[in-house]
VEXVO-665750 format. One record per atom (N, C-alpha, C): residue in three letters; z, y, x. Coordinates in steps of 0.02 Angstrom, whole numbers, plus 50000, padded with zeros to 5 digits. Layout:
N
ALAZYX;...
This chain:
368
MET474864587356358;MET475314587956304;MET475624592356248;GLY475474595756192;GLY475594600856178;GLY476334601556153;LYS476674608656160;LYS477354609256136;LYS477594605656075;GLU478104602456060;GLU478594600155994;GLU478934604155975;ASN478804603255911;ASN479064607255880;ASN479164605055798;ILE479954606655781;ILE480174604355719;ILE480564608455672;PRO480324610755606;PRO480524616755578;PRO481264614855555;ALA481604619755532;ALA482154620755531;ALA482754614755490;GLY482124613555421;GLY482394609955355;GLY482534601655388;GLN481674599655449;GLN481994593655498;GLN482414593655526;SER482534599055545;SER483094597755615;SER483774595355586;ILE484084599755535;ILE484474596555508;ILE484484592755460;SER483994588455467;SER483934580055427;SER484204576455457;ILE483834576755528;ILE483924573855619;ILE484714571555604;ALA485154581655616;ALA485684580755635;ALA486254576655568;VAL486194577055529;VAL486464575855460;VAL486754567155467;LEU486024566355478;LEU486094557055489;LEU486104554155534;PHE485994560155583;PHE486504558055657;PHE487204557155645;ILE487584563355625;ILE488134564655634;ILE488364557055589;ILE488044555655537;ILE488424551255468;ILE488354544255494;GLY487754543255541;GLY487684538055568;GLY488194530455544;SER488434530455617;SER489094524055611;SER489604525455590;SER489614533655566;SER490364532955548;SER490384533955452;LEU489814532055412;LEU489584531455348;LEU489684521455345;PHE489924516955405;PHE490034511355383;PHE490764507755416;MET490814510555491;MET491504509955506;MET492174513155483;GLY491714519655464;GLY492434524055423;GLY492854527755460;ALA493324533855458;ALA493724536155487;ALA494154533255531;SER494314534955598;SER494854531855635;SER495504531955580;GLY496004527455575;GLY496394527255521;GLY496984524955532;GLN497284530455591;GLN498294530155599;GLN498564533955529;SER498264538655493;SER498494542355452;SER498534540355381;GLY498234533655383;GLY498204532355296;GLY498174536555235;ASN498324536055203;ASN497834539355144;ASN498084546755151;SER498254549355212;SER497974555555246;SER497364557555270;SER497044552455274;SER496664553355337;SER496084559055313;TRP495854558555228;TRP495634563455226;TRP495864571555249;ILE496154571555269;ILE496634578055294;ILE496024579555351;ALA496374573855394;ALA495904573955462;ALA495234574355449;ILE494794570855422;ILE494434574155428;ILE494064580255402;ILE494624583555346;ILE494444589955344;ILE494504596855401;LEU495124592055450;LEU495344596555484;LEU494924596755572;ALA494634591255573;ALA494114587455607;ALA493344592955600;MET493304594055530;MET492654597055532;MET492734606455543;LEU493374608155528;LEU493374612655542;LEU493514617055643;LEU493684611855654;LEU493784609555722;LEU493164611155778;THR492784608455729;THR491814606855769;THR491484614955753;LEU491944618555712;LEU491384624655695;LEU491304631355731;PRO491894629055781;PRO491774634255809;PRO491324630755890;LEU491374626255900;LEU491024621155972;LEU490314622055947;MET490014621555868;MET489304622555836;MET489014628955865;PHE489564633355843;PHE489424641155877;PHE489174643355953;ILE489654638156008;ILE489424639956075;ILE488904635556073;TYR488694630556061;TYR487994628956062;TYR487394629756052;ALA487574634455985;ALA487124640355961;ALA486924645956009;ARG487444645456030;ARG487414651856095;ARG486944650556148;LEU487104644856157;LEU486584642356215;LEU485814642456209;HIS485804640756144;HIS485024643756125;HIS484734649756107;VAL485354654456112;VAL484904661556094;VAL484944663456182;LEU485404659956224;LEU485514662456291;LEU484904660156326;PHE484284652756299;PHE484124649256332;PHE483594646356287;PRO483144652856250;PRO482674650756200;PRO482154645856242;GLY481834640556180;GLY481364637556231;GLY481654631656256;LYS482484630756282;LYS482524628256334;LYS483084621856317;ASP482944615056338;ASP483454609956327;ASP484004610856345;LEU484714605456365;LEU485214604956393;LEU484904603656479;TYR484694599256479;TYR484484599956538;TYR484084606956590;ASP483554607056542;ASP483284615656576;ASP484094619356598;MET484574619956549;MET485174622656554;MET485514623856623;LEU485514619356622;LEU486274613756661;LEU485864615756741;ILE484974613456757;ILE484944614856804;ILE484644622556815;LEU484454628456760;LEU484444635456785;LEU485254638256815;VAL486004633156779;VAL486394637256769;VAL486794634756843;PHE486604627956832;PHE487264623856898;PHE486834624356982;GLY485904625156966;GLY485724624157010;GLY485104617857026;ALA484804616057075;ALA484444609657075;ALA484664603357089;VAL485154603857088;VAL485574597357139;VAL486194596357079;ALA486874600257094;ALA487334598357033;ALA486944600256956;GLY486354603456933;GLY486024603556870;GLY485774594356861;ARG485614592156920;ARG485104585156907;ARG485824579356894;VAL486344579356938;VAL486814577156929;VAL487214577056865;LEU487384582256846;LEU487544583456775;LEU487104582156713;SER486524581956728;SER485834578756686;SER485904572356678;CYS486084568856747;CYS486094560656751;CYS486884559756695;LEU487474561256710;LEU487944559756656;LEU487494563056576;TYR487374566356566;TYR487134568756497;TYR486864560556487;ILE486004559656523;ILE485704553356516;ILE486164547856515;TRP486754545156536;TRP487164541056528;TRP487284540356448;TYR487574547056445;TYR487984546656379;TYR487554546256297;ALA486794548156324;ALA486364545956263;ALA486344540356265;LEU486024536956322;LEU485994528856328;LEU486484527956293;HIS486994527256319;HIS487684524756314;HIS487904525656227;LEU487814530756205;LEU487864532256127;LEU487434527256082;GLY486684529156127;GLY486204524356075;GLY486304516156061;SER486784512056124;SER486904505056126;SER487344504956093;LEU487944509756103;LEU488534507456056;LEU488314508455959;VAL487954512755955;VAL487644512055876;VAL487284505655860;LEU486834504255895;LEU486434497855893;LEU486934490855887;ARG487424493855934;ARG488024485955946;ARG488314486655882;ASN488524493255848;ASN488824494355786;ASN488524488555732;PHE487834490955714;PHE487284487555688;PHE487374479555698;GLY487184477655782;GLY487364471155785;GLY487994468155750;GLU488464470955760;GLU489184466955732;GLU489234466155662;PHE488874472155628;PHE488844472555539;PHE488364466255539;SER487684465455547;SER487374459455538;SER487684452555544;LYS487974451955612;LYS488354445755628;LYS488884446055581;SER488994449855541;SER489834448655526;SER489744448955459;VAL489104449455418;VAL489024451255346;VAL488354449955318;PRO487794449055328;PRO487354447355313;PRO486674441055351;LEU487074443555408;LEU486444436755445;LEU486714434855491;THR487154429755448;THR487984425955513;THR487894422455541;SER487024417355533;SER486974413655578;SER486274415855635;THR486204420355631;THR485564425655656;THR485914427055740;PRO485554428055806;PRO485764429055854;PRO485864435255855;MET486244440255863;MET486584446455850;MET485864450755882;LEU485794448555943;LEU485034451255971;LEU484454453455937;ALA484284448155890;ALA483714450355847;ALA483614455955807;PRO484194458355744;PRO484074463255728;PRO484134471255781;MET484564469155825;MET484624475155869;MET483924474955895;LEU483564469955926;LEU482984472255943;LEU482484474755913;ILE482444472555827;ILE481994475055797;ILE482104482355796;ILE482864485755774;ILE482824491255761;ILE482474494855827;GLY482704491855891;GLY482554497755938;GLY481884497055951;LEU481474492555947;LEU480714492055944;LEU480294499855897;LEU480924498455835;LEU480594502355782;LEU481004509155808;CYS481394510455835;CYS481294518655868;CYS481064519055941;VAL480674513655957;VAL480374516256039;VAL479784516356008;TRP479594513955944;TRP478984515955916;TRP478844524155885;VAL479474526255862;VAL479354531855810;VAL479494536655855;VAL479894538355922;VAL479854543955982;VAL479404544256030;LYS478904536256022;LYS478374539856074;LYS478034541856021;GLU477774540655960;GLU477284545155904;GLU477864555455909;GLY478214553155949;GLY478644560955950;GLY478894564055893;ILE479404568655916;ILE479944570055892;ILE479654572255794;GLU479344575055796;GLU478864578655736;GLU478944572755685;VAL478774568755702;VAL478794561055670;VAL479394558655631;LEU479884559055697;LEU480664558955679;LEU480984561755612;GLY480684568555619;GLY480904577055588;GLY480684572955519;ARG480144570155502;ARG479804570055439;ARG480324566655405;SER480334558055457;SER480624554855430;SER481444554255419;ALA481694557955454;ALA482294559255422;ALA482244564555367;LYS482104569555351;LYS482124573555279;LYS481944567455234;PHE481424562155230;PHE481274558455165;PHE482054551955181;LEU482144550455227;LEU482674548155223;LEU483544549255207;LEU483644557255212;LEU484194560155195;LEU484144561755116;LEU483414561555088;LEU483444563455008;LEU483684554954992;PHE483584550355024;PHE483704545355000;PHE484254542554995;THR484494544855064;THR485354543055066;THR485794546755007;PHE485724554555001;PHE485894556754931;PHE485824554454875;ILE485474549654857;ILE485114548554787;ILE485654542354800;VAL485774538254869;VAL486174529854857;VAL486924532754832;ILE486994536954871;ILE487884539454911;ILE487954541254826;ILE487604545954799;ILE487724548054745;ILE487904543754681;ALA487414539854681;ALA487424532354621;ALA487924530254648;VAL488234526454702;VAL488814522154729;VAL489414525854715;GLN489444532154736;GLN490104535354703;GLN490234536154620;LEU489664536154606;LEU489724537054534;LEU490014531354487;LEU489574524754524;LEU489904517954501;LEU490464516554528;SER490684520254542;SER491414516754599;SER491894519854557;ILE492034526154534;ILE492394527754488;ILE493144524154424;PRO492574518954399;PRO493034515554355;PRO493574512254398;LYS493314511554466;LYS493774505954496;LYS494304511554539;PHE494294517354537;PHE494774523154592;PHE495204521854547;GLN495794522854602;GLN496784519254580;GLN497034524654634;PHE497224531754573;PHE497264540654628;PHE497974539054649;HIS498354532254621;HIS498974532754658;HIS499074531754732;HIS498344527554773;HIS498314528254819;HIS498324534254888;LEU497984539654837;LEU498234546854884;LEU499054550154889;LEU499514545754867;LEU500124548554862;LEU500644542854896;PRO501364544754919;PRO501334551554929;PRO500954554855006;VAL500764560954977;VAL500434564655052;VAL500564566855121;LEU500474562755168;LEU500814565355245;LEU501544560755235;ASP501114556655208;ASP502034553155212;ASP502124548055272;ARG501734547455324;ARG501714547355393;ARG502004553555429;GLY501834557955404;GLY501794563155447;GLY501294567955475;TRP501334574055518;TRP500754576155531;TRP500464571155611;LYS500924567655644;LYS500544566355722;LYS500284561755708;PRO500244555855649;PRO499384552355641;PRO498674556055600;VAL499014562455580;VAL498434565755541;VAL497984569255600;LEU498324571255666;LEU498274575055721;LEU497854572055756;THR498244566155780;THR497714560355811;THR497004558455781;ASP497084557555717;ASP496484555555694;ASP496084562155686;MET496384568055677;MET495794573855681;MET495484574455770;VAL495744573955809;VAL495504571555871;VAL495114566255876;GLY495374560255835;GLY494814554155847;GLY493994557655792;SER494184559055740;SER493424559855706;SER493244567155729;PHE493384570255786;PHE492914577255795;PHE492614574555842;THR492854567655884;THR492424565555938;THR491924559555920;PHE492064556955861;PHE491584550655816;PHE491824553155758;PRO491414556255718;PRO490774558555746;PRO490494564055751;PHE490744570855733;PHE490474577355732;PHE490324579855771;ALA490654578555839;ALA490584583655921;ALA490194578955951;GLU489894572655937;GLU489094569455960;GLU488564571555948;ILE488664578055902;ILE487774580655903;ILE487664584255973;VAL488354585856014;VAL488064587156068;VAL487324585056074;VAL487444578156080;VAL486604574456120;VAL486174579956087;PHE486074581456021;PHE485284586656012;PHE485524593956066;LEU485794593756077;LEU485524601056121;LEU485094596356184;GLY484764591356196;GLY484534587656235;GLY483904587956200;ALA483554592356124;ALA483214591756108;ALA483044597756069;PHE483404604356117;PHE483444611956085;PHE482834613556087;HIS482474611756127;HIS481794614856168;HIS481244615356087;THR481364607556040;THR480994610056000;THR481104612355925;LEU481774617155915;LEU481924622655886;LEU481574626755878;PRO481234628455810;PRO480624636655816;PRO480964642255856;GLN481324645255805;GLN481844652655851;GLN482264654455867;LYS482494658755896;LYS483174659355922;LYS483714660955879;GLY483674662855825;GLY484194659855781;GLY484374656655736;SER484164650055753;SER483944646155705;SER484204638955723;ALA484634637955786;ALA485084635155821;ALA485684634555750;ALA486144640155763;ALA486544640955710;ALA486744637555653;ARG486124641655624;ARG485954636155545;ARG485794628355536;VAL485564626955573;VAL485304621355607;VAL486204616955617;LEU486324617255648;LEU487144614755682;LEU487784614955625;VAL487764620955611;VAL488304624355541;VAL488064621555483;SER487544620455458;SER487414618555398;SER487314611155413;SER487284609155460;SER487244597255468;SER487794598355475;THR488344600555505;THR489264597355499;THR489434599455431;CYS489384603655414;CYS489634606355341;CYS489344598855289;ILE488744599755294;ILE488544593455256;ILE488604586455258;ALA488674583455324;ALA489024579355362;ALA489634577155323;GLY489834582055368;GLY490794581855346;GLY490874580055270;ILE490384585655226;ILE490624583255130;ILE490414578455150;ILE489764573355154;ILE489504567555126;ILE490304561755181;ILE490434563255223;ILE490874557855271;ILE491664556455244;LEU491764562955209;LEU492384563555172;LEU492384561655105;PHE491884561155065;PHE491784559954990;PHE491664551455001;VAL491494547555049;VAL491264541955067;VAL492174540055093;ASN492434541855132;ASN493104539055158;ASN493834542555088;LEU493584547455028;LEU494284545554994;LEU493834541154927;ARG493204539154919;ARG492914532854884;ARG493184527754910;ASN493244526254980;ASN493534520455007;ASN494344518255007;LEU494744527154999;LEU495334523854989;LEU495524524254922;LEU495204527854873;LEU495654526554816;LEU495304519254774;VAL494734516254776;VAL494514508954792;VAL494954504854830;LEU494984504754872;LEU495464499054929;LEU496244503154951;GLY496224507554926;GLY497084507054964;GLY497174509555043;PRO497414512055062;PRO497764515455134;PRO497934506255167;ASP498134499755142;ASP498444496155182;ASP497674492155183;ILE497084490755140;ILE496894485155153;ILE496084488355201;LEU496214495555183;LEU495694501055242;LEU495774501155314;SER496554500455315;SER496554500755373;SER496264494655418;SER496194489255373;SER496304479655401;SER495394479055409;LEU494924483555377;LEU494384482055375;LEU493984482955431;TYR493374479855449;TYR492944482655500;TYR492464489255476;PHE492204485355418;PHE491624489255385;PHE491824492055299;PRO492384497055291;PRO492834497155232;PRO492134500355180;SER491654500355203;SER491234507755136;SER490734499155108;TYR490654494655152;TYR490184488855107;TYR490794487455067;VAL491404485955077;VAL491614480255038;VAL492044483254983;ALA492144493955002;ALA492094495654940;ALA491714497254890;ALA490874493954915;ALA490244495354869;ALA490334488954854;SER490554483354861;SER490674477554845;SER491024476454781;ARG491584480254776;ARG492184477654713;ARG491694482054646;ILE491294485654659;ILE490924488354583;ILE490614482254553;ASN490794484354510;ASN490694479254427;ASN490544482254363;ILE489824484454352;ILE489914486554276;ILE489794483054224;GLY490284478754171;GLY489924477054141;GLY489714468254153;ASP490004465454195;ASP489584458954240;ASP488714460354229;PHE488724464654243;PHE487824465554233;PHE487694469954312;LEU488024475354311;LEU487774478954372;LEU488234478154444;THR488074472454462;THR488524470654550;THR488124468654594;ARG488324468454646;ARG488074465354716;ARG487724474654752;ILE488054480754715;ILE487884486354726;ILE487904486554830;GLU488124482954865;GLU488334484954931;GLU487654481854967;GLY487024479454944;GLY486614476954984;GLY486344486054974;SER486434490954938;SER486004498254949;SER486334502555002;SER486894500155003;SER487444505755040;SER487414500055124;ALA487004495955119;ALA486844492855202;ALA486434496755237;ILE485534496955169;ILE485094500655176;ILE484934507755205;LEU485754510755188;LEU486014517555184;LEU486024516155275;PHE486484512755302;PHE486744510655370;PHE486544509255430;VAL485924506455397;VAL485084504455434;VAL484714509955436;THR484494517455393;THR484074521555386;THR484574527855431;ALA485234528855395;ALA485614532655476;ALA485694530555541;LEU485734524655543;LEU485704522055627;LEU485074521655644;PHE484634519355631;PHE483964523055645;PHE483674529755665;ILE483764534255631;ILE484004539955657;ILE484414542255733;LYS484904540255740;LYS485454541455764;LYS485134538355830;VAL485044531955832;VAL484724528155899;VAL484054532655912;SER483674533855874;SER482954536255900;SER483104543755919;LEU483674547855906;LEU483774554555931;LEU484014553156010;CYS484434547155992;CYS484944546156073;CYS484304542956103;LEU483714537456095;LEU483204538356136;LEU482824543756175;TYR482664549456116;TYR482224551656141;TYR482434557456187;VAL483174561356184;VAL483524562856229;VAL483634560356285;THR483744552956311;THR483634550256369;THR483124549456395;CYS482564549456348;CYS481924549556380;CYS481784555256430;ASN481894561756387;ASN481754567756395;ASN482284569856475;GLY482854566656454;GLY483134568556518;GLY483034565056598;VAL482624559556570;VAL482454555856612;VAL481774559856657;ALA481414560956590;ALA480874566656636;ALA480714572056659;LYS481234575256637;LYS481404582556679;LYS481864580556731;VAL482354577256729;VAL482754574556800;VAL482164573056859;PHE481774568956845;PHE481324566456885;PHE480564567756899;LYS480534573756844;LYS479804577156849;LYS479404573556839;LEU479354570256798;LEU478784566056735;LEU478444571656709;ARG477714568456701;ARG477104572656663;ARG477414573256581;SER477564566356563;SER477924567456485;SER478544560856481;TYR478754562656437;TYR479414555956431;TYR479254550256404;ARG478564550256365;ARG478454546456329;ARG478164539556365;SER478114540756432;SER477794535056496;SER478594530756504;VAL479234534556485;VAL479644528656487;VAL480154526756438;VAL479814527756376;VAL480084527156312;VAL480054519256297;LEU479704515556326;LEU479664508556307;LEU480394503756351;GLN480254508556411;GLN480854503856457;GLN481444505956440;ILE481734511056414;ILE482334514556422;ILE482634512156353;GLY482024509656313;GLY482264507556230;GLY482384499256249;LEU482144494956279;LEU482394487756320;LEU482964489356340;ILE483224494156393;ILE483674494356408;ILE484334495256386;MET484094500456337;MET484534501256275;MET484834494256224;VAL484364491056205;VAL484454486656160;VAL484764482056201;TYR484594479856274;TYR485074476056329;TYR485714476556362;LEU485934484656337;LEU486654485656372;LEU486974485556289;ALA486734485456254;ALA486874484456160;ALA487174479356156;ASP486964472556196;ASP487114466556203;ASP487724464956222;PHE487674467656280;PHE488204463856333;PHE488954471756344;ILE488884475456289;ILE489324483056307;ILE489934479256287;TYR490104475856222;TYR490694474056206;TYR490734465956213;LYS491354462456214;LYS491624456656212;LYS491454454256136;ASP491694456256079;ASP491804454755992;ASP491984463355973;ILE491854458955918;ILE491904465155889;ILE492724470455878;MET493194464855886;MET493934469655912;MET493694473155977;GLN493294472556010;GLN493474476256077;GLN492984482556031;MET492594481756019;MET492114487756005;MET492444494155941;GLU492824489155913;GLU493364495955861;GLU493864497455906;TYR494224495255965;TYR494594497456000;TYR494534502556018;PHE493934500756077;PHE493494507456103;PHE493404513956059;ALA492944510655997;ALA492984519955941;ALA493304521455939;TYR494004517755920;TYR494264523355881;TYR494914526655936;HIS495084522055997;HIS495484524856050;HIS495404525656118;ILE494734523956151;ILE494534525056217;ILE494014531456212;TYR493604531056161;TYR493144532556137;TYR493264542256148;LYS493804543856104;LYS494054551556099;LYS494054555156176;ILE494324549456229;ILE494424552656300;ILE493824552656341;TYR493364545756315;TYR492884547756363;TYR492404552256337;ALA492344552056281;ALA491704556356261;ALA491774565056247;LEU492574566856300;LEU492604573456259;LEU492584578856313;PRO492374574656374;PRO491894580556436;PRO491294581156432;PHE490814576156382;PHE490254577156380;PHE490274582856317;GLN490754581156269;GLN490514585156212;GLN490804592456226;VAL491164592556263;VAL491794601656250;VAL491734602956322;VAL492164598556364;VAL492214600356428;VAL491584605256481;ILE490864601556494;ILE490434603556513;ILE490104609256459;PRO490164607256404;PRO489504613356375;PRO489944620356358;VAL490604619356379;VAL491054626856377;VAL490964628756453;MET490834626556499;MET490824626756553;MET490084629256559;LEU489804627956547;LEU488854628856571;LEU488994635456517;TRP489214636456434;TRP489044644256408;TRP489514649456448;ILE490134649056473;ILE490474652856524;ILE490044655856569;ALA489744651156608;ALA489294654156691;ALA488784655056645;ALA488454654956587;ALA487794658656570;ALA487964661856532;GLU488374664456488;GLU488714672156481;GLU488664676056535;ILE488934673556594;ILE489154677256656;ILE488604680256677;LEU488104676256691;LEU487334676156739;LEU487024680656685;ALA486974680156635;ALA486704686256555;ALA486944691456572;ARG487554692856589;ARG487724699456581;ARG487514702756674;LYS487654698656720;LYS487584700756775;LYS486524701156790;LYS486314699556756;LYS485564699856740;LYS485464707256693;SER485804707356648;SER485684714756601;SER486144720456645;ARG486514720856684;ARG486704723456712;ARG486114726956816;LYS485914722156834;LYS485344724156871;LYS484904726256821;GLN484614724956778;GLN483824729056730;GLN484174735256706;GLU484804735256717;GLU485164745056678;GLU485004746456759;THR485374745356819;THR485334747456882;THR484634749456893;ALA484034746156891;ALA483404746356890;ALA483044752956871;GLN483194751256799;GLN483034757856734;GLN483314764356777;HIS483894763656793;HIS484274770456833;HIS483874771856880;
């Protein structure tokens, strides 16, 4: 099996679609009402230093992924234990995103169809793409991102007649506390979820590419989420927005240009499917890559189908209903995800910097 490589442009496309994934439809966590857009901007700014830490890991370990780094820094036993935690996180995240799609299908377009059917179709599509390799995923993401941009811009422009700017006022009417709570929520979901991409770092081309990929994708995805959130707020208002499970779909359904151009929400639903397809595929790839590294398999491809089916099955019983899904996403997830997104990567970075300095000192003493 040859080494897989994806160019920086395709990596950015995967990362952008990965970040916007579920949040494009489920919206941002909404305690701050009409000031939720401030929370998104703060969350984006808070994510940027973390992206530089992730990028630094790529510089310290060129050609290595997250699992290689953990085993090299923490040793064979502790490194594999931490790798197993990240395998679970990537598998669980993929299942959560599939369930988001399952609940959306059951609530809106396919009300009489069993939830498992659409989740299984998307799951098998992801299995097929991951089996073909991450280069195929990269090329798919580049095309799908262009399509996403076109649809989002079109829906934004068509929504302008429905904008009611009084929904933005008064700014910070509930104070800073809900804004800061939402900032932490938006930081963990969706921005810092890009930690999963560390499991595919070995596919990035050269040493300095990680910083460009991570920072660019965070900024692009952040701007998309911000504009979509502002559109939902201006069209629906903060009270209606906070009571909906899928606000973007409802906001797009309000578009009516001269009783001629209506039912635009179908195009928004297609966006949701394309973004979650990339997100679930990357989660599946990273999970399979981790299993191959921990258990020393020759290729990750040998476990793709099995893990893909486990992911679909896990998605089917992970929540009791849509209310439990929403509660987990906006209240529990920010506590659950923080160790994976911040604590372990920062520990890894500090340990890697200490090891790199010790190595350079040894080289200096050997030269003298």
